[in-house]
C-alpha positions as CSV (number, residue, x, y, z in Angstrom):
1,M,10.0,-24.8,43.9
2,N,10.5,-28.6,43.8
3,K,7.5,-28.8,41.5
4,R,8.9,-26.4,39.0
5,G,12.2,-28.4,38.6
6,A,10.2,-31.7,38.1
7,Y,8.1,-30.0,35.4
8,F,11.2,-28.9,33.6
9,F,12.7,-32.3,34.0
10,V,9.6,-34.1,32.5
11,I,9.2,-31.6,29.5
12,D,13.0,-32.0,28.8
13,A,12.5,-35.8,28.9
14,L,9.6,-35.7,26.5
15,I,11.3,-33.5,24.1
16,A,14.4,-35.9,24.1
17,A,12.2,-38.9,23.7
18,S,10.4,-37.3,20.6
19,I,13.7,-36.4,19.1
20,I,14.9,-40.0,19.5
21,F,11.6,-41.3,18.2
22,V,11.7,-39.0,15.1
23,S,15.3,-39.9,14.5
24,L,14.6,-43.7,14.6
25,I,11.6,-43.3,12.2
26,I,13.8,-41.3,9.6
27,I,16.7,-43.9,9.9
28,F,14.4,-47.0,9.5
29,S,12.3,-45.4,6.7
30,T,15.2,-44.6,4.4
31,H,16.3,-47.5,2.1
32,S,19.7,-47.9,1.1
33,I,20.1,-47.6,-2.6
34,V,21.8,-50.5,-4.3
35,P,22.3,-50.3,-8.1
36,E,20.6,-53.1,-9.8
37,S,21.3,-54.3,-13.4
38,N,17.7,-54.9,-14.4
39,T,18.7,-55.6,-17.9
40,A,21.1,-58.2,-16.9
41,L,18.7,-59.7,-14.5
42,R,16.0,-60.0,-17.1
43,M,18.5,-61.3,-19.6
44,V,19.2,-64.6,-17.8
45,E,15.5,-65.2,-17.1
46,D,14.5,-64.1,-20.6
47,Y,16.9,-66.6,-22.0
48,A,15.7,-69.6,-19.9
49,D,12.0,-68.5,-20.7
50,F,13.0,-68.3,-24.4
51,L,14.3,-71.9,-24.2
52,A,11.3,-73.1,-22.2
53,N,8.5,-71.5,-24.3
54,T,9.8,-71.3,-28.0
55,R,8.9,-74.1,-30.3
56,V,11.4,-75.5,-32.7
57,R,9.2,-74.5,-35.6
58,Q,9.2,-71.0,-34.4
59,F,13.1,-70.8,-34.2
60,E,14.6,-70.1,-37.7
61,G,18.2,-70.7,-37.2
62,T,20.2,-72.4,-40.0
63,Y,21.7,-75.2,-37.8
64,T,18.2,-76.0,-36.5
65,Q,16.9,-76.2,-40.0
66,S,19.7,-78.6,-41.0
67,L,18.9,-80.7,-37.9
68,V,15.4,-81.0,-38.9
69,Q,16.2,-81.8,-42.5
70,N,18.7,-84.6,-41.6
71,G,16.3,-86.2,-39.1
72,N,17.9,-85.3,-35.9
73,I,14.9,-83.2,-34.9
74,T,11.6,-85.1,-35.7
75,N,8.9,-83.2,-33.6
76,L,8.7,-79.5,-34.4
77,D,6.3,-79.0,-31.6
78,N,9.1,-79.4,-29.0
79,T,10.1,-76.5,-27.2
80,L,13.9,-75.8,-27.4
81,L,14.5,-77.0,-23.9
82,E,12.5,-80.2,-24.7
83,Q,14.7,-80.7,-27.8
84,L,17.9,-80.1,-25.7
85,T,16.5,-82.7,-23.1
86,E,15.8,-85.2,-26.0
87,F,19.4,-84.8,-27.1
88,Y,20.7,-85.2,-23.7
89,Y,18.6,-88.5,-23.2
90,Y,20.1,-89.8,-26.4
91,N,23.7,-89.0,-25.2
92,A,23.1,-90.2,-21.6
93,S,21.3,-93.5,-22.4
94,G,24.2,-94.3,-25.0
95,I,21.7,-94.4,-28.0
96,R,24.0,-92.1,-29.8
97,D,26.6,-89.3,-29.2
98,T,24.8,-85.9,-29.3
99,T,27.4,-83.8,-27.6
100,Q,28.5,-81.9,-30.6
101,I,24.8,-81.5,-31.7
102,M,23.9,-80.1,-28.2
103,W,27.0,-77.7,-28.3
104,N,26.1,-76.4,-31.7
105,F,22.4,-76.1,-31.1
106,T,23.0,-74.3,-27.9
107,E,25.5,-72.0,-29.6
108,E,23.0,-71.0,-32.2
109,L,20.2,-70.5,-29.6
110,S,22.4,-68.2,-27.6
111,K,23.7,-66.0,-30.5
112,G,20.9,-63.6,-30.6
113,A,19.6,-64.0,-26.9
114,V,22.9,-63.4,-25.2
115,V,25.0,-60.2,-25.8
116,R,28.2,-61.3,-27.4
117,Q,30.2,-59.4,-24.7
118,N,28.8,-61.6,-22.0
119,S,30.0,-65.1,-21.1
120,V,27.5,-68.0,-20.9
121,L,27.5,-71.5,-19.5
122,V,24.7,-74.0,-20.0
123,Y,24.4,-77.2,-17.9
124,L,21.9,-80.1,-18.1
125,N,22.0,-82.1,-15.0
126,K,25.3,-80.6,-14.0
127,S,26.8,-81.6,-17.4
128,L,28.4,-78.9,-19.2
129,I,26.8,-78.6,-22.7
130,Y,27.8,-75.2,-23.7
131,N,30.5,-72.6,-22.8
132,R,31.3,-69.3,-24.2
133,T,33.8,-67.6,-21.9
134,M,34.8,-64.0,-22.8
135,T,36.1,-63.2,-19.3
136,D,37.0,-65.4,-16.3
137,M,34.0,-66.1,-14.1
138,G,36.0,-65.4,-10.9
139,K,36.9,-61.8,-12.2
140,S,33.4,-60.9,-13.2
141,N,31.5,-58.0,-11.6
142,L,28.1,-59.7,-12.0
143,L,27.3,-63.4,-12.1
144,L,23.6,-64.5,-12.8
145,S,22.2,-67.8,-12.8
146,T,18.8,-69.5,-13.2
147,K,17.5,-72.9,-13.3
148,R,14.6,-74.7,-14.9
149,I,13.3,-78.2,-14.8
150,S,12.4,-80.2,-17.8
151,F,10.7,-83.6,-18.8
152,K,10.5,-85.1,-22.1
153,R,8.0,-87.8,-23.4
154,I,10.2,-90.3,-25.2
155,N,7.4,-92.6,-26.3
156,D,3.8,-93.4,-25.1
157,T,5.1,-95.2,-22.0
158,Y,8.4,-93.5,-21.0
159,V,8.9,-89.9,-19.7
160,Y,12.4,-89.0,-19.1
161,G,13.4,-86.6,-16.4
162,P,13.5,-84.5,-14.5
163,I,16.5,-82.7,-16.1
164,T,17.8,-79.6,-14.5
165,L,18.7,-76.7,-16.9
166,E,21.1,-74.3,-15.4
167,V,22.2,-71.1,-17.2
168,R,25.0,-68.8,-16.1
169,I,25.7,-65.5,-17.6
170,W,28.3,-63.1,-16.3
171,V,29.8,-59.8,-17.3
């Protein structure tokens, strides 16, 4: 009779262990579903990639064309980020004040790339060069940020950089 009770206890323990094991597998295999804003995540990366990969000659903005015509942009093979870095170099080294040029240039670049309802900040080396605020950043539901590093060859012997570009977009 003692053996019979021991068998029931062992079988009962095996059933309980298998229930616990299956429960743990179910709990750890389910993923919590977090809603992602894939289009917003792609937007900030796409904007930074747009600046880093698009050449000045490929961009057909009216303000950019006026900068080319009046001699502020001399190398059409620069990427848009390299051109911003060049403007920043002129401003930081005191050669000439290009603050307004950087603001207007970045404003034109962001018109088609960033949805008008979204706010955007653009920094070069932690210096604000463009700000379009539609809503307060502290009250936003989603804040996205990305960074890129840029160098610019000024002449045959001097390379300016690294310059850190930071783009923040929020809804």
